[in-house]
C-alpha positions as CSV (number, residue, x, y, z in Angstrom):
1,X,88.2,123.9,104.8
2,X,86.7,124.4,108.6
3,X,88.6,126.6,111.1
4,X,89.7,124.3,113.6
5,X,89.1,125.6,117.3
6,X,93.1,126.3,119.0
7,X,92.2,124.5,121.9
8,X,91.2,121.2,120.0
9,X,92.6,117.8,120.7
10,X,95.9,117.1,118.0
11,X,94.3,114.4,116.9
12,X,91.1,116.6,115.5
13,X,93.7,118.3,113.1
14,X,95.1,114.5,112.3
15,X,92.8,114.1,109.0
16,X,93.5,117.8,108.1
17,X,97.3,117.2,108.1
18,X,97.1,114.1,106.5
19,X,95.2,115.2,103.8
20,X,97.2,118.4,103.1
21,X,100.6,116.6,102.9
22,X,99.0,114.0,100.6
23,X,98.0,117.1,98.3
24,X,101.1,118.7,98.5
25,X,102.8,114.6,97.6
26,X,100.7,115.0,94.5
27,X,101.7,118.6,94.0
28,X,105.5,117.5,94.2
29,X,105.1,113.9,92.2
30,X,103.6,116.1,89.5
31,X,106.6,118.2,88.8
32,X,109.2,115.2,89.9
33,X,111.7,114.4,86.7
34,X,111.0,117.6,84.9
35,X,113.2,120.4,84.0
36,X,112.8,122.8,86.9
37,X,114.6,126.1,88.0
38,X,117.0,125.4,90.5
39,X,119.3,127.4,93.0
40,X,121.3,128.0,96.4
41,X,120.5,129.2,99.4
42,X,123.1,130.0,102.1
43,X,125.9,129.3,99.7
44,X,125.0,125.3,99.5
45,X,121.4,124.2,100.2
46,X,119.6,123.6,96.6
47,X,116.2,125.1,96.2
48,X,114.2,124.2,93.3
49,X,110.5,125.7,92.3
50,X,108.8,122.3,93.3
51,X,109.9,123.3,96.9
52,X,108.5,126.4,96.8
53,X,105.4,125.5,95.2
54,X,104.5,123.0,98.1
55,X,105.7,124.9,100.9
56,X,103.1,127.4,99.3
57,X,100.3,124.8,99.4
58,X,101.1,123.4,102.8
59,X,100.6,127.0,104.4
60,X,97.8,127.8,102.7
61,X,95.8,124.6,103.4
62,X,97.4,124.3,107.3
63,X,97.3,127.9,108.3
64,X,93.5,128.1,106.9
65,X,92.5,125.1,109.2
66,X,94.3,126.9,112.4
67,X,95.1,130.4,111.9
68,X,96.3,130.9,115.2
69,X,99.3,128.6,115.0
70,X,102.7,129.7,114.5
71,X,104.8,129.0,111.1
72,X,107.7,127.5,110.5
73,X,109.1,126.0,107.1
74,X,112.5,125.4,105.9
75,X,111.4,127.4,102.5
76,X,109.9,130.1,104.2
77,X,111.1,133.8,106.0
78,X,110.8,133.2,109.7
79,X,108.5,135.1,111.6
80,X,109.6,135.2,115.5
81,X,105.9,135.4,116.1
82,X,106.1,131.5,116.5
83,X,108.1,131.5,119.6
84,X,105.1,132.9,121.7
85,X,102.6,130.4,119.8
86,X,101.0,127.7,122.0
87,X,101.2,125.4,118.6
88,X,103.2,125.8,115.6
89,X,103.6,123.9,112.4
90,X,106.9,123.0,111.3
91,X,107.3,121.8,107.8
92,X,109.7,120.5,105.6
93,X,108.2,120.7,101.8
94,X,110.9,118.4,100.2
95,X,113.4,117.0,102.2
96,X,116.0,115.6,100.0
97,X,115.9,118.1,97.3
98,X,119.0,116.9,96.1
99,X,117.4,113.7,95.3
100,X,114.5,115.1,93.8
101,X,116.2,117.2,91.7
102,X,118.7,114.8,90.3
103,X,115.3,111.7,89.8
104,X,116.0,109.9,92.8
105,X,113.0,108.4,94.8
106,X,114.5,109.1,98.6
107,X,112.9,112.1,98.9
108,X,109.4,112.7,101.2
109,X,107.3,115.7,102.4
110,X,107.1,116.1,106.3
111,X,105.5,118.5,108.7
112,X,104.3,118.1,112.3
113,X,102.4,120.5,114.8
114,X,104.5,121.0,118.0
115,X,103.4,122.1,121.1
116,X,105.3,123.0,124.3
117,X,108.5,122.0,122.5
118,X,107.6,118.5,121.3
119,X,106.0,117.0,118.3
120,X,102.1,116.2,118.9
121,X,101.5,115.7,115.2
122,X,103.7,114.1,112.6
123,X,103.1,113.0,108.8
124,X,106.2,112.1,106.7
125,X,105.0,111.3,102.7
126,X,106.8,109.2,100.2
127,X,105.3,109.7,97.2
128,X,107.5,107.7,95.1
129,X,107.1,104.7,97.2
130,X,103.1,105.5,98.3
131,X,104.0,105.6,101.8
132,X,102.7,107.4,103.9
133,X,104.1,107.7,108.0
134,X,101.5,109.1,110.6
135,X,101.8,109.6,114.4
136,X,99.8,111.5,116.9
137,X,101.2,111.6,120.4
138,X,100.0,109.0,122.3
139,X,98.1,106.8,119.9
140,X,101.0,105.0,118.1
141,X,102.7,105.2,114.6
142,X,101.2,104.1,111.4
143,X,102.5,103.7,107.5
144,X,99.3,103.6,105.5
145,X,97.2,103.1,108.2
146,X,99.0,99.8,109.8
147,X,100.7,100.0,113.1
148,X,104.8,100.1,112.7
149,X,107.1,99.5,115.5
150,X,110.8,99.9,115.8
151,X,112.9,96.8,116.1
152,X,113.5,95.4,119.3
153,X,116.6,94.2,121.4
154,X,119.8,95.5,122.5
155,X,122.4,93.9,120.6
156,X,124.1,95.7,118.3
157,X,125.4,92.5,116.2
158,X,124.0,92.5,112.8
159,X,122.1,95.5,113.1
160,X,121.1,97.5,109.9
161,X,122.6,101.4,110.3
162,X,122.3,104.0,108.1
163,X,123.6,107.8,108.7
164,X,126.8,109.8,107.9
165,X,129.7,107.8,106.5
166,X,131.8,108.9,109.5
167,X,129.6,107.8,112.1
168,X,129.0,104.7,110.1
169,X,132.9,103.7,110.3
170,X,132.9,104.6,113.7
171,X,130.5,102.1,114.7
172,X,131.9,99.4,112.3
173,X,135.5,99.7,113.9
174,X,134.3,98.6,117.1
175,X,131.4,96.5,116.0
176,X,132.3,95.0,112.2
177,X,129.0,92.9,112.3
178,X,126.9,95.7,111.6
179,X,125.2,95.9,108.3
180,X,125.5,99.4,106.7
181,X,122.6,100.5,104.5
182,X,123.1,103.1,101.5
183,X,123.0,107.1,101.9
184,X,119.0,107.8,102.1
185,X,118.9,111.3,101.3
186,X,115.5,112.1,103.3
187,X,117.0,112.6,106.8
188,X,112.8,112.3,107.7
189,X,112.7,109.3,105.5
190,X,115.7,107.5,107.2
191,X,114.2,108.3,110.9
192,X,111.2,107.0,109.7
193,X,112.4,103.8,108.6
194,X,113.5,103.3,112.2
195,X,110.0,103.4,113.1
196,X,108.9,101.0,110.8
197,X,111.6,98.8,112.0
198,X,113.3,98.1,108.3
199,X,116.2,99.8,109.9
200,X,117.4,99.4,113.4
201,X,119.8,102.4,113.6
202,X,119.8,105.6,112.2
203,X,122.5,108.4,112.9
204,X,122.2,112.3,111.9
205,X,124.8,114.7,111.5
206,X,125.4,117.7,113.9
207,X,123.3,120.8,112.2
208,X,119.9,119.1,111.3
209,X,116.9,121.2,111.8
210,X,113.7,121.3,113.4
211,X,112.1,120.5,109.9
212,X,114.4,117.6,109.0
213,X,113.5,115.8,112.5
214,X,109.9,116.9,114.2
215,X,107.6,114.7,112.0
216,X,110.4,111.6,112.2
217,X,110.9,112.4,116.0
218,X,107.6,111.6,117.1
219,X,106.8,108.6,114.7
220,X,110.4,107.0,116.1
221,X,108.6,107.9,119.8
222,X,104.8,106.7,119.0
223,X,106.3,103.3,117.4
224,X,108.4,102.8,121.0
225,X,111.8,103.9,119.7
226,X,113.9,106.9,120.6
227,X,115.2,109.9,119.2
228,X,117.9,111.9,121.0
229,X,121.1,113.9,120.9
230,X,124.5,111.2,121.2
231,X,124.5,112.1,125.2
232,X,120.5,111.2,125.2
233,X,118.9,114.3,125.8
234,X,115.5,114.7,123.9
235,X,115.2,117.2,121.5
236,X,113.0,120.8,121.9
237,X,111.5,122.1,118.9
238,X,110.6,126.1,118.2
239,X,113.4,127.6,119.5
240,X,115.1,130.7,118.5
241,X,117.7,128.6,116.7
242,X,116.2,125.3,114.9
243,X,119.5,123.5,114.6
244,X,120.5,120.5,116.9
245,X,123.2,118.5,117.8
246,X,124.5,114.8,116.3
247,X,121.7,112.6,116.8
248,X,120.9,108.5,117.2
249,X,117.3,106.9,116.6
250,X,116.7,103.2,117.3
251,X,114.5,100.8,119.2
252,X,115.0,101.7,123.2
253,X,116.9,98.9,123.9
254,X,119.8,99.5,121.3
255,X,119.3,103.3,121.8
256,X,120.4,102.5,125.3
257,X,123.2,100.3,124.3
258,X,124.4,102.7,121.8
259,X,124.4,105.6,124.3
260,X,126.4,103.2,126.2
261,X,128.7,102.6,123.8
262,X,129.1,106.0,123.0
263,X,129.6,106.8,126.4
264,X,132.5,104.3,127.1
265,X,134.2,105.2,123.7
266,X,133.9,109.0,123.7
267,X,137.6,108.8,121.6
268,X,136.3,106.9,118.7
269,X,132.9,109.0,118.7
270,X,134.7,112.6,118.8
């Protein structure tokens, strides 16, 4: 694999990132449905040997292409040197490990390149669906090569909404006509479907991490939507602590309407 000039435009790395994630997806899919060694980290978070295999493959491919870039993955130890790096790879080898272990299809591989705290490249691959989402900052978002857009409009009536049950119940108590969608275990996939327009709104709980979000964040924004915390703040990545507050993603009209609703009904959304 050729080494990329560290000053190159992000678009110069797009094909490398797509190829690496596709290869990682094939590896994960080949292990999917098999009996795998599993364990937990931090007491509750599941890990399986496929997570580690995918992490290793992506790290080898991406750091070989861009050895001067930092690295942050859910399944790798944290190297504080990333904080001083101009660009950082942020990776979730398998987002939705619980679903993966159980043989469910809603898991993904997510990878992003972050510069100055914001994603400039993002790829999310859902191998069971053969769905590859990709975005380059300033160049739009695509699904399997076709441009995608977040849904337009401001009305919440009839909106298709996914997220934690608590958030869905809070919103449904105010807007009973929303259409709640079954749980999507991969947060990256949930947000990618907002970019695709098959979901109108997606919520995320407090304590999601950089690796869950960075690639999807770019996809949503490049598809004409917005992803922020519920007070409207844009997310910053590659901080010392990679954890974020409760979030909402939607097309820009509905996103603004939701922020206004949360502000006006703070007690219900506490």
